[in-house]
Structure formats: structure tokens, C-alpha cells
C-alpha positions as CSV (number, residue, x, y, z in Angstrom):
1,M,14.4,99.0,169.2
2,S,14.9,98.4,165.5
3,R,11.5,99.8,164.8
4,I,12.4,103.1,166.5
5,R,15.7,103.3,164.6
6,A,13.9,102.6,161.3
7,A,11.2,105.2,162.1
8,A,13.9,107.8,163.1
9,Q,15.8,107.2,159.8
10,R,12.6,107.4,157.8
11,H,11.7,110.7,159.4
12,M,15.2,112.2,159.7
13,P,14.5,115.5,157.9
14,T,11.4,116.2,160.0
15,L,13.3,115.2,163.2
16,A,16.2,117.5,162.4
17,K,13.9,120.4,161.6
18,T,12.1,119.7,164.9
19,G,15.4,119.6,166.8
20,S,16.6,122.9,165.4
21,Y,13.2,124.5,166.1
22,Y,13.4,123.1,169.7
23,V,16.8,124.7,170.4
24,I,15.7,128.1,169.1
25,H,12.4,128.0,170.9
26,I,14.2,127.2,174.2
27,C,16.5,130.1,173.8
28,V,13.8,132.6,173.0
29,A,11.5,131.2,175.8
30,A,14.3,131.5,178.4
31,L,15.0,135.1,177.4
32,V,11.3,136.1,177.5
33,A,10.6,134.2,180.7
34,Y,13.7,135.8,182.4
35,A,12.6,139.3,181.2
36,V,9.1,138.7,182.6
37,T,10.0,137.0,185.9
38,G,13.5,138.1,186.7
39,N,14.0,134.6,188.1
40,L,16.6,132.4,186.5
41,L,15.2,129.1,187.9
42,A,11.6,130.0,186.8
43,S,12.8,131.0,183.4
44,L,14.8,127.8,182.8
45,T,11.8,125.7,184.0
46,L,9.4,127.5,181.7
47,S,11.8,127.5,178.8
48,L,12.2,123.7,179.0
49,L,8.6,122.7,179.6
50,E,6.7,124.7,177.0
51,P,9.1,124.2,174.0
52,T,9.3,120.5,174.7
53,V,5.5,120.2,174.4
54,Q,5.6,122.5,171.3
55,A,8.3,120.3,169.7
56,V,6.2,117.2,170.0
57,A,3.2,118.9,168.7
58,F,5.2,120.4,165.8
59,F,6.5,116.9,164.7
60,F,2.9,115.6,164.5
61,H,1.7,118.8,162.8
62,E,4.4,118.2,160.1
63,K,3.4,114.6,159.7
64,A,-0.3,115.6,159.3
65,W,0.6,118.1,156.6
66,E,2.6,115.5,154.7
67,R,-0.3,113.1,154.8
68,A,-2.7,115.8,153.6
69,L,-0.4,116.7,150.7
70,V,-0.1,113.0,149.7
71,R,-3.9,112.6,149.9
72,R,-4.4,115.7,147.9
73,G,-1.9,114.5,145.2
74,T,-3.6,111.1,145.1
75,A,-7.1,112.7,144.8
76,Q,-5.8,115.0,142.0
77,A,-4.3,112.1,140.1
78,R,-7.5,110.2,140.4
79,S,-9.6,113.1,139.2
80,S,-7.2,113.9,136.3
81,S,-7.4,110.3,135.0
82,S,-11.2,110.5,134.6
83,A,-12.9,112.6,131.9
84,P,-13.3,116.2,133.2
85,S,-16.7,117.7,133.2
86,A,-17.3,121.2,132.1
87,S,-17.2,122.6,135.6
88,S,-13.9,120.9,136.5
89,A,-12.4,122.1,133.2
90,T,-13.4,125.6,134.1
91,R,-11.9,125.2,137.5
92,S,-8.7,123.9,136.0
93,T,-8.5,126.8,133.7
94,S,-9.2,129.2,136.6
95,T,-6.5,127.5,138.7
96,L,-4.0,127.8,135.8
97,A,-4.8,131.5,135.3
98,L,-4.2,132.1,139.0
99,K,-0.9,130.4,138.9
100,A,0.3,132.4,136.0
């Protein structure tokens, strides 16, 4: 249980963002499902099922993006510590020009 608690504390911002997204998604899904079906029970069932699956997928999507950004930063740090070749210097200049 302490592992779960530690993981929850470590990922608290992402979990909070996922939770708020989940609540908004349920509300929107319930309104849309009710507008389409006209059936309260069907709309509640659909609005709980689909956003729950989406919330779980969203959490893992966010974690994958965080890992990708960390890897990208690590790769850039590695490449900047080595001597740049002419082509990478040109790319760096082009990238800076685009940012400006």
C-alpha cells in the first residue's frame, strides 16, 4: 500500500489534471448521450463508461509525453556536449532563427 501512496504523491499533478478532465468529460458525455438517446439510464451508463476508459488512457498518455520530453532533453544535452559538426551547427542556427 505504501508503494501506491508514494506513486500517487509522485504523480499528484497529473492525477489532479486527470481527475478534473474526468469530471468534465462525464458531464459532457452525459449531456450528449441524453441528447442522442433521450434515455437517462443509457446516458448515465455511457457517460460513466467511456470517460473512465479515456481517463486511464489520458494518464498513461501524459506519462509517455513526460518520458519523451526527458529523453529529448537528455539527447540534446548529450549532443551539445560533443563538438558540433557543420550540419548540426546549421540546424542549431536554423532552429534559433525559427524561435526568434
